[in-house]
Each structure stands twice: as C-alpha cells, then as structure tokens.
C-alpha positions as CSV (number, residue, x, y, z in Angstrom):
1,M,24.3,-18.4,22.2
2,I,21.3,-17.2,19.5
3,G,18.2,-18.8,20.8
4,L,16.6,-20.2,17.3
5,P,13.0,-20.4,17.1
6,A,11.3,-23.6,18.5
7,S,7.9,-22.4,17.2
8,T,6.3,-19.6,15.5
9,D,4.6,-16.6,17.5
10,S,1.0,-16.5,16.4
11,R,1.0,-12.5,16.9
12,P,0.0,-10.6,13.9
13,H,3.1,-9.1,13.5
14,G,4.6,-12.6,11.8
15,N,7.6,-14.9,12.6
16,I,9.6,-13.6,15.5
17,V,13.0,-15.0,16.4
18,R,14.1,-14.4,19.9
19,V,17.7,-14.1,20.6
20,S,18.9,-13.9,23.9
21,D,22.2,-14.7,26.1
22,L,23.7,-17.5,28.3
23,D,21.5,-16.9,30.9
24,D,18.4,-16.4,28.5
25,E,18.1,-13.0,29.2
26,P,16.3,-11.6,25.3
27,Y,18.5,-8.9,23.8
28,T,17.1,-5.5,23.3
29,L,16.7,-4.2,19.9
30,G,19.9,-1.8,20.8
31,Q,22.1,-4.9,22.2
32,I,21.6,-7.0,19.1
33,H,22.7,-3.7,16.6
34,E,25.9,-2.8,19.3
35,H,26.7,-7.1,19.5
36,F,26.0,-8.4,16.2
37,D,26.9,-5.3,13.8
38,I,23.7,-6.0,11.9
39,A,23.0,-2.5,11.7
40,R,25.0,-0.1,10.1
41,L,25.2,3.9,11.2
42,Y,25.7,6.8,8.5
43,G,26.3,10.4,8.6
44,W,24.3,13.0,6.9
45,I,26.9,16.0,6.3
46,I,26.2,19.2,5.5
47,D,29.2,20.6,3.5
48,L,27.4,24.0,2.4
49,N,24.3,25.6,4.2
50,E,24.6,29.3,3.2
51,R,23.3,32.4,1.0
52,G,20.5,29.8,-0.7
53,S,23.1,27.0,-1.3
54,F,22.7,23.8,0.1
55,W,24.7,20.3,-0.6
56,A,25.1,17.6,1.8
57,H,25.7,13.9,1.9
58,V,25.5,10.7,3.5
59,E,28.6,8.7,4.0
60,D,29.4,5.7,6.1
61,A,31.8,5.0,8.9
62,G,34.6,4.3,6.3
63,G,34.0,7.7,4.8
64,T,32.5,6.6,1.7
65,I,29.7,8.7,0.5
66,V,26.2,6.7,-0.2
67,F,24.2,9.5,-1.2
68,S,24.2,13.2,-2.2
69,C,22.3,15.6,-2.9
70,N,21.9,19.9,-3.7
71,N,18.8,22.3,-4.2
72,E,20.7,23.5,-7.5
73,E,18.3,23.2,-10.6
74,D,18.7,23.5,-14.3
75,D,16.4,26.0,-16.0
76,G,16.5,24.1,-18.9
77,E,18.9,26.7,-20.9
78,G,21.9,25.8,-19.4
79,N,21.5,28.2,-16.1
80,I,22.1,27.2,-12.4
81,T,19.4,28.3,-10.0
82,L,18.7,27.8,-6.3
83,G,15.6,26.3,-5.1
84,E,14.2,24.5,-2.6
85,L,15.8,21.2,-1.7
86,W,13.9,17.9,-3.5
87,L,14.0,16.0,-0.6
88,T,12.3,19.0,1.7
89,A,9.8,20.0,-1.3
90,D,8.8,16.4,-2.1
91,G,7.7,15.4,1.3
92,F,10.2,12.9,2.2
93,M,12.1,15.6,4.8
94,R,10.2,18.4,7.0
95,H,13.4,20.1,7.3
96,S,17.0,19.8,5.9
97,E,17.6,18.3,9.7
98,D,14.7,15.1,9.9
99,M,17.4,12.4,10.2
100,S,14.0,10.4,10.8
101,G,12.5,11.6,7.3
102,L,16.1,11.2,5.5
103,T,16.3,7.5,7.4
104,G,12.7,6.4,5.9
105,Y,13.4,7.9,2.0
106,L,17.1,5.9,2.2
107,A,15.6,2.9,3.2
108,S,12.9,3.0,0.8
109,V,15.1,3.5,-2.0
110,G,17.5,0.8,-1.1
111,V,20.3,2.8,-0.2
112,I,20.8,1.8,3.2
113,G,19.1,-1.2,4.8
114,P,16.2,-1.5,7.0
115,L,18.0,-1.3,10.5
116,D,20.6,1.3,9.2
117,R,19.9,4.7,11.2
118,V,21.1,8.0,9.6
119,M,22.9,10.5,12.2
120,S,23.4,13.9,12.0
121,E,27.1,14.9,11.9
122,A,27.9,15.8,15.3
123,A,26.0,12.9,16.6
124,F,27.5,10.6,14.3
125,H,31.1,11.6,14.8
126,R,30.7,11.4,18.5
127,R,28.9,7.4,18.4
128,I,32.4,6.7,16.0
129,D,34.3,8.2,18.4
130,Q,33.0,5.7,21.3
131,L,32.9,2.7,18.9
132,E,36.9,3.4,18.2
133,R,37.3,3.9,21.8
134,R,35.8,1.0,22.7
135,Y,37.2,-1.6,19.8
136,L,40.1,-0.1,18.9
137,D,42.0,1.0,22.0
138,R,41.9,-2.6,23.2
139,G,41.0,-4.4,19.9
140,R,37.9,-5.8,19.2
141,P,36.7,-8.4,20.9
142,I,35.7,-11.8,18.7
143,G,33.1,-14.0,19.8
144,A,32.6,-17.2,18.5
145,V,30.2,-17.3,15.0
146,G,26.3,-17.1,17.0
147,E,28.0,-15.6,20.5
148,P,27.7,-11.9,21.7
149,L,30.9,-10.0,21.8
150,A,32.4,-9.2,24.6
151,A,31.3,-6.1,26.9
C-alpha cells in the first residue's frame, strides 16, 4: 500500500510523499528503487583503453546503448588525433572511472532520469545477475498497483 500525503511537509525541502508498507513502516530509498522499479541501472562499459585510445559507452540492462564517447579529435584537416577524454577535460568526470560524475552529467543532459544510476561494468553485471536470479529463476512477483512486490 502506498501512503499518500495527507498534508504537506513544511520543511524547506518542499513536499514529501511518504511511501509505507502495510505495517506503516516507511520504505528506504533503496527499497523504493527495488520494489517499485522507479530507477534504472546503467553500465559504463569501457570498450578500449590502451595505447592512448579510449572508447566507452553506457548501456541499459537490455544492452541498448544510450551514450557513447571516445577521445578521438578531428584536427580540422581530416586527421584524427588522440586527446584527453572530453568528459574529464571539461570537468564532468574526475577520471574515467568516476561513476558519480558520469551519472550527474548524464542526468543533467536528460540521457538518464534523476533517480537512475550508472555503475562500473563489473558492478553492473553483478547487479543484473542478482536481479535475474531473484526474479527470473522463480518468475517475477507481481503485486497489485500500489502494493510492494513480494520479497
């Protein structure tokens, strides 16, 4: 059951919706993500990182590429040169493994939603494996609209 707000919270952060279970225990943000599938996970897949070349992409759990980048630059004369990755050069990421910076950048330009998360390739595949074992090996539990999914 979703507890809808009876009144507006007067704290400076604005309106807050309380989401609770049948025992009126509030869900943590992690539980909301897990039970209501409101956040999506994405993986930062580094395709090539050697000899000065860097190619990477961000994909969703279905393998659809939503963003890609590399460090190749056109010198204006049709020649390709290898430079610094623009995401780090422009300050969006501190280094090529900065998931927080990448997540913030992709959310700011609307590629992913504000609650979505980009994970490293290893963490992403581990999480996908966990979700597949949890939901696909025994079938994904389906609750009524507004009810949490069974654990």
